[in-house]
N, C-alpha and C positions, 0 to 999 in steps of 0.2 A: 450121271456123266456129267462132267463139268462142261460149264460154258466157255466157248474160245472166245479169247480177248484178242481183238485184232491190232496190230501196233505196226504204226510208220514209225522206221529206225533211220536214222542219221548219221551218216559216217562220215564226220567233217573232217576235212583233211586239207593239209596245205605241206605242200613239197613231199616230205617224207615222214611228216610229223600226223598225229591224229588227235584230235580235242576228246576229252572225255570228260564226265561228271561222276560224282560219286552219290550212290541213294542215300537220302536220309536213313538213320538208324531205324527208325521206328516203323519203316515201310516192307512193304515184302521185298525180299532180298536186300533188306537195308544193309547198308557199310559197303556195298561192293560197286566197284568202277563199271558204269554202262555208257553207252552210247546215247545221245539225248534222241528222245522221240516220244511219242505217246499213243493213246488210243486213237482209231478211226471212230469217229462218230457214224451213228445210223444215217443214212442219206449222203455221206461224205466220202469222195474217191481219198485215196491212199495220197495221190499229189497234195490234194487240198489240205489234207490232215498231217502232211511232212512239213509242209509251208506253215502252217498256224501252230504246228508244236514247237517247230524250231523258233518262231518268232516268240513264243510265249516263254520257252524254257531258257535259249541262250542268246536271244536277240539277233537273232539274225535274219536275212531275207534270202531264200534259195532263187538263185538264179536259172540254174540247171543241175540236173543229177543225173546218176547212172545206176541201174539196178545191180546190185550185189549178189544178195541172196535173199532168197523166201523160203522160211523155214517154219515147222512147227513143234513147241515142247510141251510136254505134260510134266508141270512140278507137283503131280498128285492133287494139290488142292486149287489147282489153275492149269489151264492149257492157254497157250500163247501162240499167236501165227504171229510172227517178225518178219514183217516185208520192210527190206533194209536196201538202202542207196547209197551210194559214196556221193557225198556232196563236197566238190572242189571250187564249183562256183558260185559265191555267195557274196553278198553286201553285209557291210558292218563288221564288227570282231566279236568272235563267240564268248561270251561272259555268261556264267550261272545266274539268271534272274531269281531263281528261289532261294538263293543261300546256301546252295550245296556246295563241297570242293570240286574244285575244277582244275585241269593240268592239259598241257601237250605233251605228248609221248612219242618216242620214234616209234615207228608202226614198227619195225624188227624186235622190239623189247617189251611189246605190251602182251606176250605170252603167260609172263609171270605175274600178270597183275591177277587181283581175286574179282572175276565177273561172275555174274549169275551164269549157271549152267547152260542154258540158251543161247547166251553169247560166243561160247566157246566155237560154235561154229562160224559166227561172224568173223571171230578173230582170225581163223583160218583162211578163211575165203580171202579176208583184206591181204593177209599175208601174202597168200597166193597170187592174187592179183596185182600186188606190188611189185613181188619178184619179177614178175614178167614185164613189168614197165621200167624197173631201172636196172 
């Protein structure tokens, strides 16, 4: 049985746009757009992991966030648990710190982007959440 990789995911939003980064081609699910975040370390809470990962990955400080979706996906070679939060209250301007491609997209238009399969449920949850807000 595969080990579950616990990941804190930040859905960075401003108005009706969301900030995405593209995975490097040489990593698992490479070349696909993703919501920033990273592994929750042993003895680390998910909120602390989210704050740390978003500082490291896109250079922002999370001031507050809203739970969006918690899901588990089995890729066959690895299982991921994605605890996902809407981050709409942050300090700094998101910018990819690791050289990866980055962009702001209209939330309603991200369904056509190439995401890892586990992210499809996040896209759907985000679009449902925002269609009820606007």
